[in-house]
N, CA, C and O of each residue as an XYZ file, in Angstrom:
400
protein
N     -32.388     57.646     88.662
C     -31.124     58.301     88.562
C     -31.285     59.781     88.831
O     -30.408     60.400     89.433
N     -32.408     60.365     88.390
C     -32.638     61.807     88.594
C     -32.821     62.093     90.082
O     -32.379     63.140     90.556
N     -33.463     61.186     90.840
C     -33.674     61.405     92.261
C     -32.318     61.368     92.968
O     -32.089     62.141     93.898
N     -31.423     60.485     92.543
C     -30.094     60.425     93.168
C     -29.359     61.718     92.894
O     -28.734     62.264     93.804
N     -29.409     62.231     91.674
C     -28.737     63.519     91.308
C     -29.262     64.647     92.219
O     -28.477     65.428     92.756
N     -30.584     64.727     92.387
C     -31.185     65.784     93.203
C     -30.710     65.615     94.679
O     -30.339     66.592     95.329
N     -30.730     64.401     95.173
C     -30.291     64.185     96.535
C     -28.846     64.587     96.769
O     -28.541     65.258     97.755
N     -27.958     64.187     95.879
C     -26.550     64.511     95.960
C     -26.350     66.024     95.889
O     -25.592     66.600     96.670
N     -27.031     66.645     94.956
C     -26.946     68.114     94.801
C     -27.374     68.828     96.076
O     -26.687     69.738     96.541
N     -28.498     68.422     96.639
C     -28.977     69.077     97.855
C     -28.027     68.821     99.019
O     -27.758     69.716     99.820
N     -27.519     67.585     99.107
C     -26.582     67.259    100.199
C     -25.335     68.095    100.117
O     -24.792     68.493    101.148
N     -24.863     68.374     98.914
C     -23.637     69.152     98.756
C     -23.835     70.635     98.904
O     -22.940     71.343     99.367
N     -25.030     71.130     98.506
C     -25.235     72.590     98.566
C     -25.850     73.052     99.848
O     -25.737     74.235    100.167
N     -26.513     72.177    100.630
C     -27.143     72.578    101.885
C     -26.176     73.250    102.845
O     -26.525     74.279    103.423
N     -24.958     72.708    103.046
C     -24.010     73.362    103.977
C     -23.702     74.777    103.504
O     -23.596     75.685    104.328
N     -23.556     74.986    102.195
C     -23.247     76.349    101.675
C     -24.385     77.320    101.987
O     -24.161     78.468    102.373
N     -25.634     76.818    101.804
C     -26.779     77.703    102.036
C     -26.873     78.072    103.537
O     -27.405     79.129    103.878
N     -26.371     77.230    104.403
C     -26.412     77.510    105.844
C     -25.155     78.229    106.314
O     -24.985     78.456    107.512
N     -24.266     78.592    105.379
C     -23.062     79.313    105.770
C     -21.968     78.418    106.364
O     -21.078     78.916    107.054
N     -22.020     77.151    106.115
C     -21.055     76.211    106.620
C     -20.193     75.745    105.455
O     -20.703     75.326    104.416
N     -18.919     75.822    105.637
C     -18.009     75.371    104.575
C     -17.756     73.862    104.720
O     -17.234     73.437    105.750
N     -18.105     73.052    103.737
C     -17.899     71.619    103.878
C     -16.373     71.333    103.831
O     -15.637     71.991    103.097
N     -15.937     70.382    104.593
C     -14.559     69.958    104.630
C     -14.514     68.498    104.288
O     -15.218     67.682    104.884
N     -13.666     68.165    103.305
C     -13.508     66.776    102.871
C     -12.128     66.301    103.194
O     -11.147     67.013    102.983
N     -12.047     65.086    103.713
C     -10.757     64.494    104.016
C     -10.297     63.711    102.756
O     -11.114     63.332    101.916
N      -9.032     63.493    102.657
C      -8.483     62.721    101.558
C      -8.860     61.259    101.721
O      -9.394     60.874    102.761
N      -8.592     60.441    100.716
C      -8.917     59.017    100.790
C      -8.045     58.336    101.868
O      -6.910     58.740    102.121
N      -8.596     57.326    102.469
C      -7.889     56.562    103.450
C      -7.481     55.197    102.860
O      -8.341     54.427    102.433
N      -6.224     54.913    102.839
C      -5.716     53.642    102.276
C      -5.994     52.491    103.211
O      -5.961     52.662    104.429
N      -6.259     51.359    102.684
C      -6.478     50.136    103.448
C      -5.203     49.288    103.251
O      -4.757     49.079    102.123
N      -4.631     48.809    104.361
C      -3.371     48.107    104.317
C      -3.592     46.575    104.414
O      -4.533     46.080    105.033
N      -2.672     45.885    103.769
C      -2.562     44.414    103.851
C      -1.215     44.122    104.460
O      -0.188     44.227    103.789
N      -1.211     43.755    105.731
C       0.027     43.482    106.426
C       0.995     44.674    106.368
O       2.205     44.490    106.231
N       0.461     45.874    106.472
C       1.288     47.081    106.512
C       1.545     47.728    105.173
O       2.154     48.797    105.129
N       1.100     47.119    104.053
C       1.326     47.661    102.713
C      -0.007     48.052    102.125
O      -0.948     47.260    102.162
N      -0.119     49.271    101.573
C      -1.413     49.676    100.974
C      -1.865     48.749     99.882
O      -1.063     48.339     99.044
N      -3.131     48.410     99.874
C      -3.686     47.509     98.815
C      -3.836     48.310     97.559
O      -4.397     49.405     97.583
N      -3.340     47.782     96.446
C      -3.410     48.420     95.154
C      -3.697     47.343     94.075
O      -2.883     46.459     93.807
N      -4.884     47.469     93.482
C      -5.234     46.539     92.376
C      -5.225     47.280     91.040
O      -5.842     46.811     90.084
N      -4.570     48.379     90.950
C      -4.585     49.147     89.752
C      -5.789     50.088     89.739
O      -6.258     50.501     90.800
N      -6.274     50.418     88.600
C      -7.409     51.296     88.484
C      -8.704     50.542     88.450
O      -8.714     49.337     88.198
N      -9.807     51.229     88.700
C     -11.147     50.700     88.705
C     -11.351     49.573     89.701
O     -12.088     48.629     89.415
N     -10.701     49.650     90.892
C     -10.979     48.705     91.926
C     -12.449     48.813     92.388
O     -13.020     49.904     92.375
N     -13.038     47.723     92.783
C     -14.434     47.712     93.187
C     -14.549     47.014     94.529
O     -14.933     45.845     94.577
N     -14.214     47.722     95.667
C     -14.226     47.089     96.954
C     -15.634     46.982     97.564
O     -16.501     47.821     97.317
N     -15.833     45.943     98.354
C     -16.994     45.806     99.161
C     -16.627     45.031    100.413
O     -15.703     44.218    100.397
N     -17.346     45.280    101.495
C     -17.067     44.580    102.752
C     -18.223     43.616    102.996
O     -19.388     43.999    102.897
N     -17.899     42.367    103.314
C     -18.885     41.330    103.505
C     -18.288     40.252    104.408
O     -17.121     39.895    104.243
N     -19.045     39.742    105.335
C     -18.532     38.669    106.208
C     -18.572     37.336    105.467
O     -19.481     36.523    105.634
N     -17.540     37.150    104.636
C     -17.456     36.040    103.767
C     -17.392     34.682    104.501
O     -18.069     33.735    104.100
N     -16.614     34.587    105.533
C     -16.424     33.312    106.248
C     -17.336     33.231    107.504
O     -17.192     32.314    108.312
N     -18.260     34.184    107.658
C     -19.245     34.195    108.732
C     -18.601     34.053    110.128
O     -19.044     33.268    110.967
N     -17.541     34.845    110.332
C     -16.869     34.807    111.665
C     -17.206     36.039    112.484
O     -16.654     36.237    113.566
N     -18.116     36.875    111.971
C     -18.531     38.095    112.673
C     -17.733     39.343    112.308
O     -18.060     40.434    112.775
N     -16.687     39.207    111.480
C     -15.879     40.362    111.030
C     -16.031     40.478    109.535
O     -15.959     39.480    108.819
N     -16.241     41.689    109.058
C     -16.397     41.919    107.601
C     -15.096     41.796    106.890
O     -14.108     42.419    107.279
N     -15.072     40.994    105.839
C     -13.907     40.766    104.989
C     -13.984     41.699    103.799
O     -15.036     42.275    103.522
N     -12.862     41.853    103.085
C     -12.791     42.718    101.960
C     -12.793     41.916    100.647
O     -11.911     41.091    100.407
N     -13.784     42.173     99.825
C     -13.867     41.551     98.483
C     -13.588     42.676     97.468
O     -14.248     43.715     97.474
N     -12.591     42.440     96.599
C     -12.111     43.523     95.761
C     -11.832     43.044     94.348
O     -10.985     42.176     94.140
N     -12.550     43.613     93.361
C     -12.333     43.253     91.963
C     -11.160     44.054     91.409
O     -10.872     45.165     91.854
N     -10.514     43.474     90.455
C      -9.406     44.194     89.761
C      -9.696     44.157     88.286
O      -9.942     43.096     87.713
N      -9.665     45.357     87.654
C     -10.038     45.542     86.285
C      -9.065     44.894     85.324
O      -9.485     44.196     84.402
N      -7.766     45.109     85.519
C      -6.825     44.720     84.475
C      -6.661     43.221     84.323
O      -6.370     42.770     83.215
N      -6.831     42.410     85.376
C      -6.716     40.985     85.245
C      -8.066     40.253     85.305
O      -8.142     39.061     85.007
N      -9.112     40.962     85.684
C     -10.444     40.389     85.740
C     -10.643     39.392     86.852
O     -11.532     38.544     86.776
N      -9.847     39.479     87.861
C      -9.940     38.518     88.996
C     -10.555     39.229     90.213
O     -10.614     40.456     90.287
N     -11.004     38.403     91.154
C     -11.624     38.917     92.349
C     -10.798     38.470     93.573
O     -10.618     37.274     93.802
N     -10.301     39.443     94.353
C      -9.505     39.139     95.521
C     -10.422     39.060     96.751
O     -11.432     39.756     96.858
N     -10.009     38.160     97.686
C     -10.658     38.057     98.980
C      -9.639     38.227    100.037
O      -8.706     37.431    100.141
N      -9.794     39.287    100.860
C      -8.935     39.529    102.026
C      -9.755     39.180    103.252
O     -10.752     39.845    103.531
N      -9.360     38.150    103.993
C     -10.085     37.802    105.215
C      -9.627     38.720    106.359
O      -8.433     38.893    106.605
N     -10.609     39.293    107.041
C     -10.356     40.230    108.123
C      -9.974     39.430    109.387
O     -10.735     38.577    109.843
N      -8.831     39.710    109.921
C      -8.367     39.014    111.106
C      -8.514     39.896    112.378
O      -8.089     39.515    113.469
N      -9.117     41.057    112.199
C      -9.334     41.961    113.335
C     -10.818     42.300    113.455
O     -11.644     41.757    112.721
N     -11.150     43.182    114.363
C     -12.571     43.595    114.480
C     -12.916     44.592    113.371
O     -12.031     45.165    112.737
N     -14.194     44.784    113.155
C     -14.662     45.712    112.102
C     -14.155     47.130    112.349
O     -13.932     47.873    111.394
N     -13.965     47.524    113.622
C     -13.485     48.854    113.924
C     -12.027     49.078    113.608
O     -11.590     50.223    113.488
N     -11.254     47.997    113.468
C      -9.821     48.056    113.128
C      -9.482     46.815    112.305
O      -8.801     45.917    112.798
N      -9.948     46.754    111.062
C      -9.710     45.543    110.230
C      -8.206     45.323    110.050
O      -7.412     46.259    109.965
N      -7.862     44.033    109.998
C      -6.472     43.634    109.770
C      -6.461     42.537    108.713
O      -7.153     41.526    108.828
N      -5.660     42.767    107.689
C      -5.588     41.822    106.538
C      -4.180     41.309    106.461
O      -3.230     42.041    106.742
N      -4.029     40.047    106.081
C      -2.701     39.430    105.913
C      -2.728     38.528    104.710
O      -2.801     37.306    104.840
N      -2.669     39.125    103.535
C      -2.660     38.369    102.306
C      -4.112     38.179    101.743
O      -5.107     38.499    102.393
N      -4.158     37.658    100.541
C      -5.436     37.497     99.871
C      -5.413     36.149     99.088
O      -4.369     35.529     98.881
N      -6.610     35.755     98.682
C      -6.727     34.640     97.748
C      -7.697     35.112     96.637
O      -8.493     36.028     96.840
N      -7.604     34.465     95.473
C      -8.518     34.786     94.402
C      -9.743     33.858     94.472
O      -9.643     32.702     94.882
N     -10.887     34.392     94.064
C     -12.082     33.549     93.964
C     -11.754     32.501     92.920
O     -11.154     32.791     91.886
N     -12.180     31.219     93.228
C     -11.902     30.104     92.323
C     -13.167     29.321     92.033
O     -14.150     29.370     92.772
N     -13.101     28.605     90.936
C     -14.137     27.647     90.570
C     -13.467     26.545     89.751
O     -12.675     26.827     88.851
N     -13.785     25.303     90.064
C     -13.181     24.199     89.310
C     -11.686     24.114     89.416
O     -11.038     23.598     88.506
N     -11.106     24.609     90.508
C      -9.652     24.542     90.691
C      -8.850     25.667     90.025
O      -7.621     25.671     90.089
N      -9.512     26.581     89.413
C      -8.786     27.734     88.804
C      -9.414     29.054     89.199
O     -10.556     29.113     89.657
N      -8.621     30.140     89.007
C      -9.130     31.443     89.339
C     -10.289     31.846     88.397
O     -10.245     31.587     87.194
N     -11.329     32.490     88.980
C     -12.360     33.021     88.149
C     -11.860     34.281     87.505
O     -11.352     35.173     88.185
N     -11.996     34.366     86.201
C     -11.536     35.548     85.434
C     -12.757     36.106     84.699
O     -13.412     35.404     83.929
N     -13.044     37.375     84.952
C     -14.120     38.068     84.289
C     -13.568     38.918     83.159
O     -12.455     39.433     83.266
N     -14.320     39.076     82.082
C     -13.854     39.929     80.990
C     -13.742     41.386     81.448
O     -14.528     41.852     82.273
N     -12.769     42.082     80.908
C     -12.603     43.489     81.258
C     -12.481     44.287     80.010
O     -12.180     43.766     78.936
N     -12.724     45.585     80.163
C     -12.522     46.493     79.031
C     -13.736     46.627     78.252
O     -13.755     47.353     77.258
């Protein structure tokens, strides 16, 4: 953990030492059929080629309901396109993880 802290600190302060002002862009929203994806707070997104079609899909946990959403990517990785989601299931029902 200490190595990570040192790395992040150096990465953030190096531009200042070189006289370069870092510029940060705001967050970029990911859309599902034109609507921004919102699972509430503490979303935990990851990209993974779930269906092994060569395009990375979006796997996204949601804190308040304890479910895991799967958005299958219908576009290329350079311009992902999502159209709805399904919940991870087991035994015919949604998998629900404890939250809080």
